[in-house]
C-alpha positions as CSV (number, residue, x, y, z in Angstrom):
1,X,-110.3,-170.8,208.2
2,X,-110.5,-170.2,204.4
3,X,-107.3,-170.2,202.5
4,X,-106.9,-169.2,198.8
5,X,-104.0,-171.1,197.2
6,X,-102.6,-169.4,194.1
7,X,-100.2,-171.5,192.0
8,X,-98.5,-170.9,188.6
9,X,-99.3,-174.3,187.2
10,X,-102.2,-176.8,187.2
11,X,-102.2,-180.1,189.0
12,X,-100.1,-181.7,186.3
13,X,-97.1,-179.8,187.7
14,X,-95.5,-181.5,190.7
15,X,-95.2,-178.2,192.6
16,X,-98.9,-177.7,192.6
17,X,-99.7,-181.3,193.1
18,X,-97.5,-181.9,196.1
19,X,-97.2,-178.5,197.7
20,X,-100.9,-177.6,197.5
21,X,-103.4,-180.1,196.1
22,X,-102.4,-183.1,198.3
23,X,-102.9,-180.9,201.4
24,X,-106.5,-180.1,200.6
25,X,-107.8,-183.2,202.4
26,X,-105.4,-183.1,205.4
27,X,-106.0,-179.4,206.0
28,X,-109.8,-180.0,205.9
29,X,-109.3,-182.5,208.7
30,X,-107.6,-179.7,210.6
31,X,-110.4,-177.2,210.0
32,X,-108.8,-175.4,207.1
33,X,-110.5,-175.0,203.7
34,X,-107.9,-174.7,201.0
35,X,-109.1,-173.6,197.5
36,X,-106.4,-174.0,194.8
37,X,-106.5,-171.7,191.8
38,X,-103.8,-172.3,189.2
39,X,-102.7,-169.5,186.8
40,X,-102.4,-171.8,183.8
41,X,-105.0,-174.4,182.8
42,X,-103.9,-177.9,181.8
43,X,-103.9,-177.2,178.1
44,X,-101.9,-174.1,178.4
45,X,-99.4,-175.9,180.6
46,X,-99.0,-178.7,178.1
47,X,-98.2,-176.2,175.3
48,X,-96.1,-173.9,177.4
49,X,-92.6,-175.1,176.3
50,X,-93.4,-175.9,172.7
51,X,-92.0,-173.2,170.4
52,X,-94.5,-174.0,167.7
53,X,-97.3,-173.1,170.1
54,X,-96.0,-169.6,170.8
55,X,-99.2,-167.8,169.4
56,X,-101.4,-170.1,171.4
57,X,-99.3,-169.6,174.5
58,X,-99.3,-165.8,174.2
59,X,-103.1,-165.8,174.1
60,X,-103.4,-168.3,176.9
61,X,-101.2,-166.1,179.1
62,X,-103.4,-163.1,178.5
63,X,-106.5,-165.1,179.3
64,X,-104.9,-166.5,182.4
65,X,-104.0,-163.0,183.6
66,X,-107.6,-161.9,183.3
67,X,-108.8,-164.9,185.2
68,X,-106.3,-164.3,187.9
69,X,-107.7,-160.8,188.4
70,X,-111.1,-162.3,189.0
71,X,-109.6,-164.4,191.8
72,X,-109.2,-161.2,193.7
73,X,-113.0,-161.1,194.1
74,X,-112.8,-164.1,196.5
75,X,-110.5,-162.3,198.9
76,X,-113.4,-160.9,200.8
77,X,-114.0,-164.5,202.0
78,X,-110.4,-165.4,202.4
79,X,-108.4,-165.5,205.7
80,X,-105.0,-166.2,204.3
81,X,-103.5,-166.2,200.8
82,X,-101.1,-169.0,200.1
83,X,-98.9,-168.3,197.1
84,X,-97.0,-171.2,195.6
85,X,-93.9,-169.5,194.1
86,X,-95.9,-166.7,192.3
87,X,-99.4,-165.9,191.4
88,X,-98.6,-165.2,187.7
89,X,-95.9,-166.6,185.5
90,X,-94.8,-163.2,184.1
91,X,-94.6,-159.6,185.1
92,X,-94.4,-157.8,188.5
93,X,-96.2,-159.2,191.6
94,X,-99.3,-157.3,191.0
95,X,-101.8,-159.9,192.4
96,X,-99.7,-160.4,195.6
97,X,-99.4,-156.6,196.1
98,X,-103.1,-156.1,195.8
99,X,-103.8,-159.0,198.1
100,X,-101.5,-157.7,200.8
101,X,-101.5,-154.0,200.4
102,X,-105.1,-153.3,199.2
103,X,-107.2,-156.2,200.5
104,X,-105.0,-156.5,203.6
105,X,-104.9,-160.3,203.6
106,X,-102.0,-162.1,205.3
107,X,-99.8,-164.0,202.9
108,X,-97.9,-167.2,203.2
109,X,-95.3,-167.7,200.4
110,X,-94.3,-171.2,199.5
111,X,-90.9,-171.7,197.9
112,X,-89.9,-175.2,196.8
113,X,-87.3,-173.9,194.3
114,X,-84.8,-171.1,194.2
115,X,-87.0,-168.8,192.1
116,X,-84.9,-165.8,193.2
117,X,-82.1,-167.0,191.0
118,X,-82.2,-165.6,187.5
119,X,-81.7,-167.9,184.5
120,X,-82.3,-167.9,180.7
121,X,-85.1,-170.0,179.5
122,X,-84.0,-172.7,177.0
123,X,-87.3,-172.2,175.2
124,X,-87.9,-168.4,175.3
125,X,-84.3,-167.1,175.8
126,X,-83.9,-163.5,176.8
127,X,-87.5,-162.6,176.1
128,X,-88.6,-165.1,178.7
129,X,-86.0,-163.8,181.2
130,X,-87.2,-160.3,180.8
131,X,-90.9,-161.2,181.2
132,X,-90.2,-163.5,184.2
133,X,-89.4,-160.6,186.5
134,X,-87.1,-162.6,188.8
135,X,-86.7,-159.8,191.3
136,X,-90.4,-160.4,192.3
137,X,-89.4,-163.3,194.7
138,X,-87.5,-160.9,196.9
139,X,-90.6,-158.6,197.1
140,X,-92.8,-161.6,197.9
141,X,-90.5,-162.7,200.7
142,X,-90.6,-159.3,202.3
143,X,-94.4,-159.1,202.0
144,X,-95.1,-162.6,203.3
145,X,-96.0,-163.1,207.0
146,X,-94.4,-166.6,206.7
147,X,-92.3,-168.3,204.0
148,X,-92.6,-172.1,203.8
149,X,-89.5,-173.5,202.3
150,X,-88.7,-176.8,200.7
151,X,-85.3,-177.0,202.2
152,X,-82.7,-175.3,204.5
153,X,-80.9,-173.5,201.6
154,X,-84.1,-171.7,200.6
155,X,-85.0,-170.9,204.2
156,X,-81.5,-169.4,204.8
157,X,-82.0,-167.1,201.7
158,X,-85.5,-166.0,202.9
159,X,-84.2,-165.4,206.4
160,X,-81.4,-163.2,205.0
161,X,-84.2,-161.0,203.6
162,X,-85.8,-160.8,207.0
163,X,-88.5,-163.5,206.6
164,X,-90.0,-165.8,209.2
165,X,-89.7,-169.3,207.7
166,X,-90.9,-172.9,208.2
167,X,-89.2,-175.8,206.4
168,X,-91.7,-178.1,204.8
169,X,-90.1,-180.7,202.5
170,X,-92.0,-181.9,199.5
171,X,-93.4,-185.3,200.3
172,X,-95.7,-188.0,198.9
173,X,-98.6,-189.9,200.5
174,X,-96.9,-193.2,201.5
175,X,-100.4,-194.8,201.3
176,X,-100.3,-194.0,197.6
177,X,-96.6,-194.4,196.8
178,X,-96.2,-197.9,197.9
179,X,-93.6,-200.6,196.9
180,X,-94.8,-203.2,194.3
181,X,-94.2,-206.9,195.0
182,X,-90.5,-207.2,194.1
183,X,-90.1,-209.9,191.5
184,X,-86.9,-210.3,189.6
185,X,-87.2,-208.8,186.1
186,X,-84.8,-209.1,183.2
187,X,-83.2,-206.8,182.4
188,X,-82.9,-204.7,185.5
189,X,-84.5,-201.2,184.9
190,X,-82.6,-198.0,185.7
191,X,-85.2,-195.3,185.9
192,X,-85.5,-191.5,185.7
193,X,-88.6,-189.2,185.6
194,X,-88.2,-185.5,184.9
195,X,-88.8,-182.7,182.4
196,X,-87.2,-181.0,179.4
197,X,-85.3,-178.7,181.8
198,X,-83.9,-181.5,184.0
199,X,-83.1,-183.9,181.2
200,X,-79.6,-182.4,180.6
201,X,-78.7,-183.7,184.0
202,X,-79.5,-187.2,183.0
203,X,-77.4,-186.8,179.8
204,X,-74.3,-186.1,181.9
205,X,-74.2,-189.7,183.0
206,X,-74.8,-191.2,179.5
207,X,-71.1,-192.1,179.2
208,X,-71.2,-193.9,182.5
209,X,-74.2,-195.9,181.4
210,X,-72.5,-196.8,178.1
211,X,-69.4,-198.1,180.0
212,X,-71.7,-200.1,182.3
213,X,-73.5,-201.7,179.4
214,X,-70.2,-203.3,178.3
215,X,-70.3,-205.7,181.3
216,X,-73.9,-205.5,182.6
217,X,-77.3,-206.0,181.0
218,X,-79.9,-203.4,181.9
219,X,-82.6,-201.1,180.5
220,X,-82.9,-197.4,181.0
221,X,-86.4,-196.1,181.3
222,X,-86.8,-192.4,180.7
223,X,-90.2,-190.7,181.5
224,X,-91.1,-187.2,180.6
225,X,-87.9,-185.8,179.1
226,X,-90.0,-183.9,176.6
227,X,-87.1,-183.6,174.1
228,X,-87.7,-186.5,171.8
229,X,-85.5,-189.5,171.6
230,X,-81.9,-189.4,172.6
231,X,-79.8,-192.3,171.3
232,X,-77.6,-194.0,173.9
233,X,-75.4,-196.3,171.9
234,X,-75.3,-199.9,173.1
235,X,-78.2,-199.5,175.6
236,X,-81.8,-200.5,175.5
237,X,-83.8,-197.3,176.2
238,X,-87.5,-197.0,176.8
239,X,-89.0,-193.5,176.4
240,X,-92.5,-192.6,177.8
241,X,-94.4,-189.4,177.9
242,X,-95.2,-188.3,181.4
243,X,-98.8,-189.1,182.4
244,X,-100.4,-188.1,185.7
245,X,-102.5,-191.3,185.9
246,X,-99.4,-193.5,185.4
247,X,-97.0,-191.6,187.8
248,X,-96.9,-194.1,190.6
249,X,-96.9,-197.1,188.2
250,X,-93.9,-195.6,186.4
251,X,-91.9,-195.3,189.6
252,X,-92.9,-198.8,190.7
253,X,-91.5,-200.1,187.4
254,X,-87.9,-199.1,188.3
255,X,-85.4,-201.3,190.0
256,X,-82.8,-198.6,190.6
257,X,-83.5,-194.8,190.6
258,X,-81.2,-192.2,189.0
259,X,-80.8,-188.6,190.3
260,X,-77.8,-187.0,188.6
261,X,-77.3,-183.3,189.2
262,X,-74.6,-181.1,187.7
263,X,-74.7,-177.6,189.3
264,X,-72.5,-176.2,186.4
265,X,-75.3,-176.6,183.9
266,X,-77.4,-173.8,185.5
267,X,-76.7,-171.3,188.3
268,X,-75.1,-173.0,191.3
269,X,-77.4,-171.1,193.7
270,X,-80.4,-172.5,191.8
271,X,-79.0,-176.0,192.1
272,X,-78.5,-175.5,195.9
273,X,-82.2,-174.7,196.2
274,X,-83.4,-178.0,194.7
275,X,-85.7,-179.8,197.1
276,X,-84.5,-183.4,196.4
277,X,-88.1,-184.6,195.9
278,X,-87.2,-187.5,193.5
279,X,-85.2,-189.3,196.2
280,X,-88.2,-189.2,198.5
281,X,-90.3,-190.8,195.7
282,X,-87.7,-193.5,195.1
283,X,-87.6,-194.3,198.8
284,X,-91.4,-194.3,199.1
285,X,-91.7,-197.1,196.5
286,X,-88.8,-199.0,198.1
287,X,-86.0,-198.9,195.6
288,X,-82.4,-197.9,196.0
289,X,-81.1,-194.9,194.0
290,X,-77.9,-193.1,193.2
291,X,-77.9,-189.3,193.6
292,X,-75.6,-186.4,193.2
293,X,-75.3,-184.8,196.7
294,X,-76.5,-181.4,195.6
295,X,-79.0,-179.2,197.5
296,X,-81.4,-181.0,199.8
297,X,-80.5,-184.4,198.1
298,X,-77.2,-184.3,200.2
299,X,-79.2,-184.6,203.4
300,X,-82.2,-186.7,202.4
301,X,-81.9,-190.4,203.3
302,X,-78.8,-192.0,204.7
303,X,-76.0,-192.5,202.2
304,X,-74.8,-196.2,202.3
305,X,-78.1,-197.2,204.0
306,X,-80.9,-196.1,201.7
307,X,-78.9,-195.1,198.6
308,X,-75.4,-194.1,197.3
309,X,-74.0,-190.7,196.5
310,X,-71.9,-190.1,193.4
311,X,-70.2,-186.9,192.1
312,X,-67.7,-188.0,189.5
313,X,-68.3,-190.4,186.6
314,X,-66.1,-193.0,188.4
315,X,-68.2,-192.8,191.5
316,X,-71.4,-193.1,189.4
317,X,-69.9,-196.2,187.7
318,X,-68.9,-197.9,190.9
319,X,-72.2,-197.2,192.7
320,X,-74.3,-198.5,189.8
321,X,-72.1,-201.5,189.2
322,X,-72.4,-202.5,192.8
323,X,-76.2,-202.3,192.7
324,X,-76.4,-204.1,189.3
325,X,-74.2,-206.9,190.7
326,X,-76.0,-207.4,194.0
327,X,-79.9,-207.8,193.9
328,X,-79.9,-208.5,197.7
329,X,-78.2,-205.2,198.4
330,X,-80.8,-203.5,196.3
331,X,-83.6,-205.0,198.4
332,X,-81.9,-204.1,201.6
333,X,-81.4,-200.4,200.6
334,X,-84.9,-200.2,199.2
335,X,-86.5,-201.5,202.4
336,X,-84.4,-199.1,204.5
337,X,-85.5,-196.2,202.2
338,X,-89.1,-197.1,202.6
339,X,-88.8,-197.1,206.4
340,X,-86.9,-193.8,206.3
341,X,-89.7,-192.0,204.4
342,X,-92.5,-193.4,206.5
343,X,-90.8,-192.4,209.7
344,X,-89.4,-189.0,208.7
345,X,-91.4,-187.6,205.8
346,X,-95.0,-188.4,206.6
347,X,-97.7,-186.3,204.9
348,X,-99.5,-185.9,208.2
349,X,-96.5,-184.3,209.8
350,X,-96.0,-181.8,207.0
351,X,-99.8,-181.0,207.0
352,X,-99.4,-180.1,210.7
353,X,-96.5,-177.8,209.9
354,X,-98.5,-176.1,207.0
355,X,-101.6,-175.7,209.2
356,X,-99.4,-174.1,211.9
357,X,-97.9,-171.7,209.4
358,X,-101.4,-170.7,208.1
359,X,-102.7,-170.1,211.6
360,X,-99.7,-168.1,212.6
361,X,-100.0,-165.9,209.5
362,X,-103.7,-165.3,210.3
363,X,-102.8,-164.3,213.8
364,X,-104.6,-167.3,215.3
365,X,-101.8,-168.3,217.6
366,X,-104.0,-170.4,219.9
367,X,-105.2,-172.6,217.0
368,X,-101.6,-173.1,215.8
């Protein structure tokens, strides 16, 4: 079976990397050839959220649109079209409509985020909102033979629109994301990896970190915020630009993972659709973490066994203070998290689910 994978972003984006690219090998072992074609190239993706690069970005979007039209030429040799979120970053779902209605190819839509929830871009404002065409997700859900969903909340939304769904959580290869030999390091490192859009969530617990720093010595390591340097008074902070080649190493450098999430910052329905991927990465490398129980993060892992949940600042303070005060507890929770991921979130199991969805969409029920 030949599958054409259409993604919005290049491999540097986690959605493309972990929802498509990492399945190329496992699907090949199952007799499925997945070809991934991103809308944006790496350079355009790097410049996308920089206001000063607007002229470059505008031209890049036009070129990307023309390249995407060329991708339609390969549909004659394609059995199933696998769309990760959307084929193009802007405008109506033209490519998907042509694929399904004109070329008559079955489509599997992959949603790892609540893309059906409208929001205003912090970079492009109302212009970005208008061009984004948020209503397209509902159309794609209706056109898709199967919708693969990152969590139950997304699946419930798709099912409310009449879709057939499969839940496939975003996972990592636990042969790649492995614990490093745990050696005590001073100071203890509290770590977070994210983007410019998720950095405001981390900022909500800055007051907690400042209070903790009055009685505990630690360092905060922030990777990929994309917003310059934010001063946290009284705390040693290390900022690093995100780098694909260094991704696993950065996670391994943490002693305690942070996953704060405040639904009030954006739309609550969007927050409920978050897949909780970062906790899976934390557990894969064998470290404890503290998370806001929002979206899928409320169900991933076992609170009190692999990690702690915290909603209020007081809960965040108590959870982090406990971990900072008890290195043995950190090791115990980290080891439990590693076992949890290996047993319940294996790449092989998710590859089986995706292969089954692709076969079902193609009508090959026997193979699935």
